[in-house]
C-alpha positions as CSV (number, residue, x, y, z in Angstrom):
1,M,31.9,-39.2,17.4
2,S,31.9,-36.0,19.5
3,L,34.5,-34.8,17.0
4,I,31.7,-34.4,14.4
5,S,30.2,-31.2,16.0
6,I,29.9,-28.0,14.1
7,N,29.2,-24.7,15.9
8,P,26.1,-23.2,14.4
9,N,27.7,-19.7,14.6
10,I,29.9,-19.5,11.5
11,K,32.0,-16.8,13.1
12,Q,33.1,-19.2,15.8
13,A,32.9,-22.5,14.0
14,A,35.6,-24.8,12.8
15,T,35.4,-27.1,9.8
16,L,34.9,-30.9,9.8
17,P,38.0,-32.5,11.4
18,A,40.5,-34.2,9.2
19,T,39.5,-37.5,10.7
20,F,36.1,-37.3,8.9
21,Y,37.9,-37.5,5.6
22,K,40.4,-40.1,6.7
23,D,38.8,-42.6,9.1
24,P,37.4,-45.8,7.5
25,Q,35.0,-46.3,10.4
26,I,33.5,-42.9,9.9
27,F,33.2,-43.6,6.2
28,E,31.2,-46.8,7.0
29,R,28.9,-44.9,9.3
30,V,28.3,-42.2,6.6
31,K,27.0,-44.9,4.4
32,E,24.1,-45.7,6.7
33,Q,23.6,-42.5,8.5
34,I,23.7,-40.2,5.5
35,F,23.5,-42.0,2.1
36,S,20.9,-44.6,3.0
37,R,18.6,-41.8,4.1
38,S,19.2,-39.5,1.1
39,W,17.6,-38.9,-2.3
40,H,19.6,-40.2,-5.2
41,W,19.4,-39.5,-9.0
42,V,19.0,-43.0,-10.5
43,A,18.1,-42.5,-14.2
44,D,16.3,-40.4,-16.7
45,A,12.6,-41.1,-17.0
46,D,13.0,-42.4,-20.6
47,V,14.4,-45.7,-19.2
48,L,10.7,-46.6,-18.8
49,P,9.5,-45.6,-22.3
50,E,6.2,-47.6,-22.2
51,N,3.9,-49.6,-19.9
52,G,5.5,-52.9,-19.0
53,S,9.0,-51.5,-19.0
54,V,11.5,-52.6,-16.4
55,Y,15.0,-51.1,-15.6
56,P,17.2,-52.9,-13.0
57,F,20.0,-50.9,-11.3
58,T,22.2,-50.9,-8.2
59,L,21.8,-47.9,-6.0
60,L,25.2,-46.3,-5.2
61,P,27.5,-49.1,-6.2
62,G,30.4,-49.7,-3.7
63,V,28.5,-47.8,-0.9
64,L,24.9,-48.9,-0.6
65,D,25.0,-51.7,-3.2
66,E,21.3,-52.0,-3.1
67,P,19.7,-54.0,-6.1
68,L,16.6,-52.2,-7.2
69,V,14.3,-52.1,-10.3
70,L,12.2,-49.4,-11.9
71,T,8.9,-50.6,-13.4
72,R,6.0,-49.1,-15.2
73,D,2.7,-51.0,-14.9
74,A,-0.2,-51.4,-17.3
75,E,-1.7,-48.2,-16.0
76,G,1.5,-46.3,-16.6
77,R,2.4,-46.0,-12.9
78,A,6.1,-46.0,-12.2
79,S,7.5,-47.8,-9.1
80,C,10.9,-48.5,-7.6
81,L,11.1,-52.0,-6.0
82,S,13.6,-54.2,-4.3
83,N,15.1,-56.4,-7.0
84,V,15.6,-59.4,-4.6
85,C,13.3,-62.3,-4.6
86,T,11.6,-62.7,-1.2
87,H,11.9,-66.5,-1.4
88,R,15.7,-67.1,-1.5
89,G,17.2,-63.8,-2.4
90,K,18.0,-64.1,-6.1
91,I,18.2,-61.0,-8.3
92,I,14.9,-61.0,-10.3
93,V,15.4,-58.7,-13.2
94,E,18.8,-59.0,-14.8
95,E,18.3,-56.8,-17.9
96,P,16.1,-53.8,-18.9
97,G,13.2,-54.7,-21.2
98,K,9.5,-55.2,-21.1
99,M,7.6,-57.7,-18.8
100,R,4.0,-58.4,-17.9
101,Q,5.1,-59.6,-14.4
102,L,8.4,-60.1,-12.5
103,T,9.3,-63.8,-12.4
104,C,12.3,-65.1,-10.4
105,G,14.4,-67.4,-12.5
106,Y,15.4,-69.6,-9.5
107,H,12.1,-71.1,-8.4
108,G,9.4,-69.3,-10.4
109,R,8.0,-66.9,-7.7
110,C,6.0,-64.2,-9.5
111,F,5.3,-60.6,-8.6
112,G,3.2,-57.8,-10.2
113,L,4.9,-54.7,-11.6
114,D,3.9,-53.0,-8.4
115,G,5.9,-55.6,-6.3
116,A,2.8,-57.5,-5.0
117,F,3.3,-61.2,-4.6
118,K,1.2,-63.1,-7.2
119,R,2.0,-66.8,-7.0
120,M,4.7,-69.5,-6.2
121,P,4.9,-73.1,-7.4
122,E,4.8,-76.0,-4.9
123,F,3.8,-73.9,-1.9
124,Q,0.4,-75.5,-1.4
125,G,1.2,-76.8,2.1
126,A,2.8,-73.6,3.5
127,E,0.8,-72.2,6.4
128,N,0.1,-68.5,6.9
129,F,1.4,-67.8,3.3
130,P,1.6,-65.4,1.6
131,T,2.0,-62.4,3.9
132,A,3.1,-58.8,3.4
133,V,6.8,-59.9,3.7
134,D,6.4,-61.9,0.5
135,N,5.8,-58.7,-1.5
136,L,8.8,-56.8,-3.0
137,T,9.6,-53.7,-0.9
138,Q,8.4,-50.5,-2.4
139,V,11.2,-47.8,-2.4
140,S,10.4,-44.1,-2.4
141,L,10.4,-42.7,-5.9
142,Q,9.9,-39.3,-7.4
143,E,9.9,-38.1,-11.0
144,W,10.9,-34.4,-11.6
145,L,12.4,-32.7,-14.7
146,G,12.1,-36.0,-16.6
147,L,14.4,-37.6,-14.0
148,F,13.9,-40.4,-11.4
149,F,15.0,-39.9,-7.8
150,A,14.9,-42.7,-5.2
151,A,15.5,-43.0,-1.5
152,L,15.7,-46.1,0.7
153,D,14.7,-44.4,4.0
154,P,14.3,-40.7,3.2
155,F,15.0,-38.2,5.9
156,T,12.4,-35.8,4.3
157,G,10.2,-35.8,1.3
158,F,11.6,-35.0,-2.1
159,E,9.2,-32.1,-2.7
160,S,10.2,-30.6,0.6
161,I,13.9,-30.7,-0.1
162,T,13.5,-29.3,-3.6
163,Q,10.8,-26.7,-2.8
164,P,13.2,-23.7,-2.7
165,M,14.6,-24.7,-6.1
166,R,11.1,-25.2,-7.6
167,E,10.0,-21.8,-6.5
168,R,13.1,-20.0,-7.7
169,I,13.2,-21.5,-11.2
170,A,9.4,-21.7,-11.7
171,W,9.6,-19.4,-14.8
172,M,12.1,-21.5,-16.7
173,P,10.7,-23.8,-19.5
174,M,11.6,-27.0,-17.6
175,D,9.3,-29.1,-19.7
176,T,11.5,-28.5,-22.8
177,L,14.8,-29.9,-21.3
178,E,16.4,-32.5,-23.5
179,F,19.4,-34.7,-22.8
180,V,22.6,-33.7,-24.5
181,E,25.1,-36.6,-24.7
182,E,27.9,-34.3,-25.6
183,G,28.8,-32.7,-22.3
184,S,27.6,-35.6,-20.3
185,I,30.5,-37.5,-18.9
186,D,31.7,-39.3,-15.7
187,Y,34.9,-38.1,-13.9
188,T,36.9,-40.0,-11.4
189,V,38.3,-37.8,-8.7
190,N,41.0,-39.3,-6.4
191,A,39.6,-37.7,-3.3
192,H,37.0,-38.0,-0.5
193,W,33.5,-37.2,-1.8
194,A,32.9,-34.5,0.8
195,L,36.1,-32.6,-0.3
196,Y,34.5,-32.3,-3.7
197,C,31.3,-30.9,-2.1
198,D,33.3,-28.5,0.0
199,N,35.0,-27.1,-3.1
200,Y,31.7,-26.8,-5.0
201,L,30.0,-25.0,-2.1
202,E,32.0,-21.7,-2.2
203,G,33.0,-19.2,-4.8
204,F,35.9,-18.1,-2.6
205,H,38.3,-20.1,-4.7
206,V,37.1,-18.9,-8.2
207,P,39.7,-16.0,-8.6
208,F,42.5,-18.3,-7.6
209,V,41.6,-21.6,-9.4
210,H,39.3,-20.7,-12.4
211,P,40.6,-17.9,-14.6
212,G,38.0,-18.5,-17.3
213,L,35.1,-18.6,-14.9
214,N,36.4,-15.6,-13.0
215,A,36.5,-13.6,-16.2
216,A,32.7,-14.3,-16.7
217,L,31.5,-13.7,-13.1
218,D,31.1,-10.5,-11.2
219,F,32.9,-11.9,-8.1
220,G,31.9,-8.9,-6.0
221,N,28.2,-9.7,-6.3
222,Y,28.4,-13.5,-5.8
223,D,25.6,-14.4,-3.5
224,Y,24.7,-17.3,-1.1
225,E,21.3,-18.4,0.3
226,L,20.6,-21.3,2.8
227,F,17.6,-23.5,3.2
228,P,16.9,-26.5,5.5
229,Y,18.5,-29.2,3.3
230,C,19.8,-27.3,0.3
231,N,21.5,-24.1,-0.5
232,L,22.1,-21.8,-3.5
233,Q,24.9,-19.8,-4.9
234,V,24.0,-17.1,-7.4
235,G,26.6,-16.2,-10.0
236,I,26.3,-12.8,-11.5
237,A,27.5,-12.2,-15.1
238,K,29.7,-9.5,-16.2
239,E,28.4,-7.2,-19.0
240,S,29.9,-9.2,-21.9
241,E,28.6,-12.6,-20.6
242,P,25.2,-14.4,-21.2
243,C,22.6,-14.2,-18.5
244,F,19.0,-15.1,-17.8
245,N,16.2,-12.9,-19.0
246,I,14.1,-13.1,-15.8
247,P,10.5,-12.0,-16.1
248,E,8.9,-9.5,-13.8
249,G,7.4,-10.8,-10.6
250,Y,10.2,-13.2,-9.8
251,A,12.9,-12.8,-7.1
252,D,15.8,-12.0,-9.4
253,H,14.2,-9.8,-12.0
254,G,16.7,-7.2,-13.1
255,R,19.7,-9.1,-12.0
256,R,22.3,-10.4,-14.5
257,V,22.2,-14.0,-13.3
258,Y,24.9,-16.1,-15.0
259,A,24.0,-19.3,-13.2
260,Y,22.0,-20.7,-10.2
261,Y,24.1,-23.3,-8.4
262,F,21.8,-25.4,-6.2
263,W,23.1,-28.1,-3.9
264,L,20.9,-30.7,-2.3
265,F,22.2,-32.6,0.7
266,P,24.4,-34.5,0.6
267,N,25.6,-34.9,-3.0
268,L,23.3,-33.5,-5.8
269,M,24.1,-30.3,-7.7
270,F,21.6,-28.7,-10.0
271,N,23.4,-26.0,-12.1
272,F,20.9,-23.9,-14.1
273,Y,22.3,-21.8,-17.0
274,P,20.5,-19.7,-19.7
275,W,20.9,-22.7,-22.0
276,G,19.7,-25.4,-19.6
277,L,20.7,-27.7,-16.7
278,S,24.0,-29.4,-15.7
279,L,23.2,-32.0,-13.1
280,N,26.2,-33.2,-11.1
281,V,25.9,-36.4,-9.0
282,V,28.8,-37.0,-6.5
283,E,29.1,-40.7,-5.8
284,P,31.6,-41.9,-3.3
285,Q,33.3,-45.1,-4.4
286,S,35.8,-45.5,-1.5
287,L,37.3,-43.4,1.2
288,D,39.5,-41.5,-1.2
289,K,37.9,-42.1,-4.6
290,T,34.8,-40.4,-6.0
291,R,32.8,-40.6,-9.3
292,V,31.3,-37.3,-10.4
293,R,28.6,-37.8,-13.0
294,F,27.9,-34.8,-15.3
295,R,24.5,-34.9,-17.1
296,T,23.7,-32.1,-19.5
297,Y,20.1,-31.1,-20.4
298,A,19.5,-28.2,-22.8
299,F,16.3,-26.2,-23.2
300,R,14.9,-27.0,-26.6
301,G,16.4,-24.9,-29.3
302,Q,19.2,-23.5,-27.1
303,A,22.9,-23.6,-28.1
304,Q,24.9,-24.8,-25.1
305,Q,28.4,-25.6,-26.5
306,R,30.2,-22.5,-25.3
307,I,29.3,-22.9,-21.6
308,V,29.6,-26.7,-21.8
309,N,33.2,-26.3,-22.8
310,R,33.8,-23.9,-19.9
311,I,32.2,-26.4,-17.5
312,D,34.6,-29.1,-18.6
313,Q,37.6,-26.8,-18.1
314,T,36.3,-25.7,-14.7
315,E,35.8,-29.4,-13.7
316,L,39.4,-30.3,-14.5
317,E,40.6,-27.3,-12.5
318,D,38.4,-28.3,-9.5
319,E,39.7,-31.9,-9.7
320,A,43.3,-30.7,-9.5
321,V,42.7,-28.6,-6.4
322,V,40.5,-31.2,-4.6
323,E,43.1,-33.9,-5.2
324,S,45.7,-31.6,-3.8
325,V,43.6,-31.1,-0.7
326,Q,43.2,-34.9,-0.4
327,L,47.0,-35.1,-0.1
328,G,47.1,-32.2,2.4
329,I,44.5,-33.6,4.9
330,R,46.7,-36.6,5.4
331,S,49.3,-34.4,7.1
332,R,49.7,-35.0,10.8
333,F,49.9,-31.3,11.2
334,Y,46.4,-30.5,9.7
335,Q,43.4,-30.9,12.1
336,Q,40.7,-28.5,10.9
337,G,40.3,-25.0,9.7
338,R,38.0,-22.0,10.2
339,F,35.3,-20.5,7.9
340,S,35.1,-17.3,6.0
341,P,31.8,-15.8,7.4
342,S,31.2,-14.0,4.1
343,M,32.3,-16.6,1.5
344,E,31.9,-20.1,3.1
345,Q,28.3,-20.0,4.4
346,C,27.3,-23.0,2.2
347,V,30.3,-25.1,3.3
348,H,29.4,-24.3,6.9
349,H,25.8,-25.3,6.2
350,F,27.0,-28.6,4.7
351,H,29.3,-29.4,7.6
352,G,26.5,-28.6,10.0
353,L,24.2,-31.1,8.3
354,V,26.9,-33.7,8.4
355,G,27.3,-33.2,12.1
356,K,23.5,-33.5,12.6
357,F,23.3,-36.7,10.7
358,M,26.4,-38.3,12.2
359,G,24.9,-37.6,15.7
């Protein structure tokens, strides 16, 4: 694994080697060394509309395949729990709904909505029972922007990883975000998940791949900022394009910001526009297939159709170029490339984090 080593000096660094995108053994290691330690969007908070609500799901199907369940107890506290009975391993909650307790349908073991063991039939003679291992495991859960995020073994706290974003957008009316079904869609990309992230993390390709977006952005003032586990691309609008009205006292007051493109390691993209948020979740499904989930949330009362249409066109253009790269990296003649020090800072940041987590 010495191949996964990225020089911290972008002026000297080379990109991830082609083997990272092609080797099935590396892909298997990525599952545990990156994705099992990362924060994942799992659902909107309205899947738990009232006390007693339960919502079962599988975390990152095809990669982590971890059965979990969201619950809201009688006091309104939300939890994320293992959805596997601690007796014989059966899935406990099969469908979303409302429950007073979690009861396994195999032998009747019962748990509270916080995962605590409650009772079990026919175990009167069992010694040293129950113990802590008979509770359902609590999984790290955070609610932000009306969204639930979970992590099996988080490498850092959710507030820590999102702090740069929270501070930058503190003036936006985030409490008014509303889900917009139109513009929320899943795409299948026939390429490695990291190739999709590579493409997202630079505006270098915009003039060559996205004519519509290029007409809206002032490419010469495109900006990049790096943080420990996230980074930011700031798109500046041309005079005829919509932009944020940023109040005094905030970092970007006076700038014609078209969009804030925040990326959270390894696969979450928060794109803030004057009309709201486009959340992109990049989910690997296999070595060369990725599902990209687009979730659209508009500020209450904002019309978003114009830019949503542009987002869809931009996505199709991105898919075409990423799938072309997927074909190219299979070549026996391609090993790895170099970085543009001015335009590929965020890609270099991503590759450095991959190297760090892969060891």
